[in-house]
C-alpha positions as CSV (number, residue, x, y, z in Angstrom):
1,M,37.2,7.8,-18.9
2,R,38.4,8.6,-15.4
3,L,36.6,11.5,-13.8
4,V,37.1,13.1,-10.4
5,C,34.5,15.8,-10.1
6,F,30.9,16.4,-9.0
7,A,27.9,15.0,-10.9
8,I,26.5,17.3,-13.5
9,F,23.3,17.2,-15.5
10,A,23.3,15.9,-19.0
11,S,23.9,18.7,-21.4
12,V,21.6,17.2,-24.0
13,L,17.9,16.5,-23.5
14,L,16.4,13.7,-25.5
15,C,12.9,14.6,-26.6
16,I,10.4,11.7,-26.4
17,G,6.7,11.7,-26.9
18,A,3.8,9.3,-26.6
19,H,1.2,8.8,-29.2
20,A,-0.3,5.7,-27.6
21,Q,-1.2,5.0,-23.9
22,A,1.2,2.1,-23.5
23,Q,4.5,2.2,-25.3
24,T,8.3,2.3,-24.8
25,L,9.4,5.9,-24.9
26,F,13.1,5.4,-24.3
27,S,15.4,2.3,-24.1
28,E,19.1,1.9,-23.6
29,D,21.0,-1.4,-23.6
30,F,24.4,0.0,-24.7
31,Q,24.6,-2.7,-27.4
32,D,25.9,-0.1,-29.9
33,G,29.0,0.2,-27.7
34,D,28.6,3.8,-26.6
35,A,26.8,5.9,-24.0
36,D,25.7,8.8,-26.2
37,G,23.5,11.3,-24.3
38,W,24.9,10.3,-20.9
39,S,27.0,12.7,-18.8
40,A,29.5,11.2,-16.4
41,G,30.7,12.6,-13.1
42,G,31.7,11.6,-9.6
43,D,34.9,9.9,-8.2
44,G,35.3,6.8,-10.3
45,T,35.1,5.5,-13.9
46,V,32.2,5.4,-16.3
47,Q,32.6,3.3,-19.5
48,V,30.8,0.9,-21.7
49,T,32.1,-2.7,-21.2
50,N,31.6,-6.0,-23.0
51,Y,31.1,-9.4,-21.4
52,Q,30.4,-12.3,-23.7
53,G,28.8,-10.1,-26.3
54,N,26.6,-8.1,-23.9
55,Y,27.4,-4.4,-23.5
56,S,26.6,-2.5,-20.4
57,L,27.5,0.7,-18.6
58,Q,30.2,0.1,-16.0
59,L,30.5,2.5,-13.0
60,T,33.0,2.2,-10.2
61,K,33.6,3.7,-6.7
62,K,31.4,6.9,-6.5
63,A,30.8,7.4,-10.2
64,V,27.6,9.0,-11.6
65,A,25.9,8.9,-15.0
66,I,23.0,11.1,-15.9
67,I,20.7,11.6,-18.9
68,G,17.9,14.0,-19.4
69,L,14.7,13.2,-21.2
70,Q,12.0,15.7,-22.3
71,V,8.8,13.6,-22.1
72,S,5.8,14.8,-24.0
73,G,2.4,13.1,-23.6
74,P,1.9,10.8,-20.6
75,E,1.3,12.2,-17.1
76,S,3.6,9.5,-15.7
77,V,6.1,6.9,-16.9
78,A,7.3,3.5,-15.7
79,I,11.0,3.1,-15.5
80,S,12.9,-0.1,-15.2
81,V,16.7,-0.6,-14.7
82,A,18.9,-3.7,-14.4
83,F,22.1,-3.8,-12.3
84,A,24.9,-6.3,-12.0
85,A,27.4,-5.7,-9.3
86,L,30.8,-6.9,-8.0
87,D,32.8,-6.4,-4.7
88,L,30.1,-4.5,-2.8
89,E,30.6,-4.4,0.9
90,K,28.0,-3.7,3.7
91,N,27.5,0.0,2.9
92,D,28.0,-0.1,-0.8
93,F,25.1,0.1,-3.3
94,C,24.2,0.5,-7.0
95,I,21.4,3.0,-7.2
96,A,19.1,4.2,-10.0
97,E,17.1,7.3,-9.4
98,A,14.9,9.8,-11.3
99,S,14.1,13.5,-10.8
100,N,11.2,15.5,-12.3
101,D,12.1,18.8,-10.6
102,N,15.5,19.5,-12.2
103,G,17.4,17.6,-9.5
104,A,16.0,19.3,-6.5
105,S,14.9,15.8,-5.3
106,W,15.5,12.3,-6.4
107,Q,13.2,9.3,-6.3
108,E,15.0,6.0,-5.9
109,L,13.9,3.4,-8.4
110,H,16.3,0.4,-7.8
111,R,19.1,-0.5,-5.4
112,V,21.5,-3.5,-5.4
113,E,23.6,-4.3,-2.3
114,D,26.1,-6.7,-0.9
115,G,24.9,-10.2,-1.4
116,Q,23.6,-9.4,-4.9
117,D,27.1,-8.8,-6.3
118,D,28.3,-12.0,-8.1
119,G,29.4,-9.8,-11.1
120,V,27.0,-11.6,-13.5
121,T,23.4,-11.7,-12.4
122,L,21.3,-8.8,-13.4
123,S,18.8,-7.6,-10.8
124,V,15.8,-5.7,-12.3
125,G,13.9,-3.0,-10.5
126,G,12.0,0.2,-11.2
127,G,9.2,2.5,-10.3
128,R,6.7,5.0,-11.6
129,V,7.5,8.8,-11.9
130,E,5.1,11.7,-12.6
131,T,6.1,13.8,-15.6
132,P,4.8,17.3,-15.2
133,E,4.6,19.5,-18.3
134,N,7.7,21.6,-19.3
135,S,9.9,19.8,-16.7
136,P,12.5,17.4,-18.0
137,L,12.9,13.9,-16.5
138,F,16.5,13.1,-15.4
139,L,17.7,9.5,-14.9
140,R,20.7,9.0,-12.6
141,L,22.8,5.9,-12.2
142,R,25.4,5.9,-9.4
143,V,27.7,3.8,-7.2
144,A,27.7,4.5,-3.5
145,G,31.0,2.8,-2.8
146,N,34.3,3.5,-1.1
147,G,36.9,1.6,-3.2
148,D,38.0,1.4,-6.8
149,N,36.8,-2.2,-6.9
150,D,33.2,-1.4,-6.1
151,T,31.6,-1.9,-9.5
152,C,28.1,-1.7,-11.0
153,W,26.9,-2.5,-14.5
154,A,23.7,-0.8,-15.7
155,D,21.7,-2.4,-18.5
156,N,18.3,-2.7,-20.1
157,I,16.9,0.7,-19.1
158,R,13.4,1.3,-20.2
159,V,11.0,4.3,-19.9
160,S,7.4,3.5,-20.8
161,A,4.2,5.5,-20.9
162,V,1.8,4.4,-18.1
163,R,-1.7,3.4,-19.2
164,R,-4.2,4.8,-16.8
165,Q,-7.2,2.7,-15.9
166,S,-10.3,4.8,-16.4
167,S,-13.6,4.9,-14.5
168,A,-14.6,8.2,-16.1
169,I,-18.1,8.5,-17.6
170,G,-18.1,7.0,-21.1
171,A,-14.9,5.0,-20.5
172,G,-16.4,2.2,-18.6
173,P,-16.2,1.2,-14.9
174,R,-13.2,-0.2,-13.1
175,E,-13.2,-3.9,-13.9
176,E,-10.6,-5.2,-11.4
177,L,-10.1,-4.5,-7.7
178,T,-13.4,-2.7,-7.4
179,A,-14.5,-1.2,-4.1
180,E,-17.1,-4.0,-3.8
181,F,-14.4,-6.6,-4.2
182,L,-11.9,-5.0,-1.9
183,L,-14.5,-4.6,0.9
184,G,-16.1,-8.0,0.3
185,D,-15.1,-11.6,1.0
186,S,-14.7,-12.9,-2.5
187,A,-11.5,-14.8,-3.2
188,F,-9.0,-14.1,-6.0
189,E,-9.5,-16.4,-9.0
190,R,-6.3,-15.3,-10.6
191,P,-3.6,-12.7,-10.1
192,A,-4.6,-9.1,-10.9
193,S,-2.9,-7.3,-13.7
194,M,-0.5,-4.5,-12.6
195,R,-2.6,-1.8,-14.2
196,A,-5.4,-2.8,-11.9
197,F,-3.5,-1.0,-9.1
198,D,-3.3,2.3,-10.9
199,K,-5.7,5.1,-10.0
200,A,-8.6,6.0,-12.2
201,I,-8.4,9.1,-14.4
202,D,-11.3,10.8,-12.5
203,A,-9.9,9.9,-9.0
204,A,-10.3,12.8,-6.5
205,P,-7.2,14.0,-4.6
206,P,-6.9,12.7,-1.0
207,S,-8.7,14.8,1.6
208,I,-6.5,13.6,4.5
209,A,-2.9,12.5,5.0
210,L,-2.8,8.8,5.7
211,E,-0.2,6.7,7.5
212,G,-0.3,3.3,9.1
213,R,0.9,-0.2,8.8
214,L,0.0,-3.1,6.5
215,R,0.2,-6.5,8.2
216,F,0.0,-9.7,6.2
217,S,-0.2,-13.1,7.9
218,P,-1.2,-15.7,5.4
219,V,-3.1,-18.8,6.4
220,K,-1.1,-21.8,5.2
221,D,-4.1,-23.7,4.0
222,D,-5.4,-20.7,2.0
223,A,-2.1,-20.3,0.0
224,R,-1.9,-21.8,-3.5
225,I,0.7,-22.0,-6.1
226,S,0.9,-23.4,-9.6
227,V,4.4,-24.4,-10.8
228,V,4.6,-23.7,-14.5
229,R,8.2,-24.9,-15.2
230,D,11.0,-26.2,-12.9
231,N,13.8,-27.7,-15.0
232,F,16.1,-28.0,-12.0
233,N,13.6,-29.4,-9.4
234,F,14.0,-26.4,-7.2
235,T,10.5,-26.8,-5.8
236,V,11.2,-30.3,-4.5
237,N,13.5,-28.9,-1.8
238,V,11.5,-25.7,-0.9
239,L,8.0,-26.5,-2.0
240,D,6.6,-26.1,1.5
241,G,8.2,-22.7,1.9
242,L,7.3,-21.7,-1.6
243,T,3.6,-22.3,-1.1
244,H,3.6,-20.3,2.2
245,P,4.5,-16.6,1.7
246,P,6.2,-15.0,4.7
247,A,4.3,-12.7,7.0
248,F,5.2,-9.0,7.0
249,D,4.5,-5.8,8.9
250,L,5.3,-2.7,6.9
251,A,4.8,1.0,7.7
252,F,3.4,3.4,5.0
253,V,3.1,7.2,4.8
254,A,1.3,9.6,2.4
255,A,3.4,11.4,-0.2
256,G,1.0,13.6,-2.2
257,D,-1.6,11.2,-3.8
258,R,0.7,8.2,-3.2
259,I,1.0,5.8,-0.2
260,V,4.7,4.8,0.0
261,P,6.5,2.4,2.3
262,T,9.0,3.8,4.9
263,E,11.3,0.9,4.1
264,R,12.0,0.5,0.4
265,G,14.1,-2.0,-1.6
266,L,15.0,-5.6,-0.8
267,I,13.8,-7.0,2.5
268,R,15.4,-10.4,3.5
269,T,13.3,-13.0,5.1
270,E,14.1,-16.3,6.9
271,S,12.3,-18.2,4.1
272,L,14.4,-20.2,1.6
273,A,12.1,-19.2,-1.2
274,W,10.9,-15.7,-0.5
275,D,12.4,-12.2,-0.1
276,L,10.3,-9.0,-0.4
277,I,10.7,-5.8,-2.5
278,V,8.4,-3.0,-1.6
């Protein structure tokens, strides 16, 4: 379909609920060959396309696709989206966003840019979004392009309930990343699970607005890596760079009860092995 108009909200809300703390609430891989529930808009085309048996939602130029979800149960959800892209120039992007306030504001979840646009490789990104009661959750996919050849393919969209780590009475203490560990000198024995970074159910709201910088300068001799599998001997050429993560200096500001980076998305580094996504 070719559409030249402004983006509109999806006319159909899909109602999804959570009966367990960690489960997939909504998924879309377009393998059925259609985009039921999605509304299209913007200046460009929106259509389901097939490449070697894999179906995805293709958007071009300045096209927009939106779906509305009525989430019942979790206080927040984790959203992941994959994009492939082609013919993006310097100021062209594939962008996935979410809104929990009927479109008054949008939270960026994932962005793909020039240099990530070989037309095949899927780049995965996402984020966490609060889901207030009686307010639908909107997902928006869009192309910020300037030509008919600027193309994005969206695929493997997932919305999952977030399991909160609890330190409430009767639920057990926080087991990972405790205050004692964070303020002490103990070394990590293994990577921490992602849920270890979530706030506890009984966490108090912040009493002050925080802002500042996070500086990371790893000591080379302290960095360790375990290569699990490397079929193409990639690590032979970049092993030194792989075992030494790049230093960074990032600014953060408070947004409600979250600390968010002022620079989001992909950050290129001079390392052959490392780029950063914040």
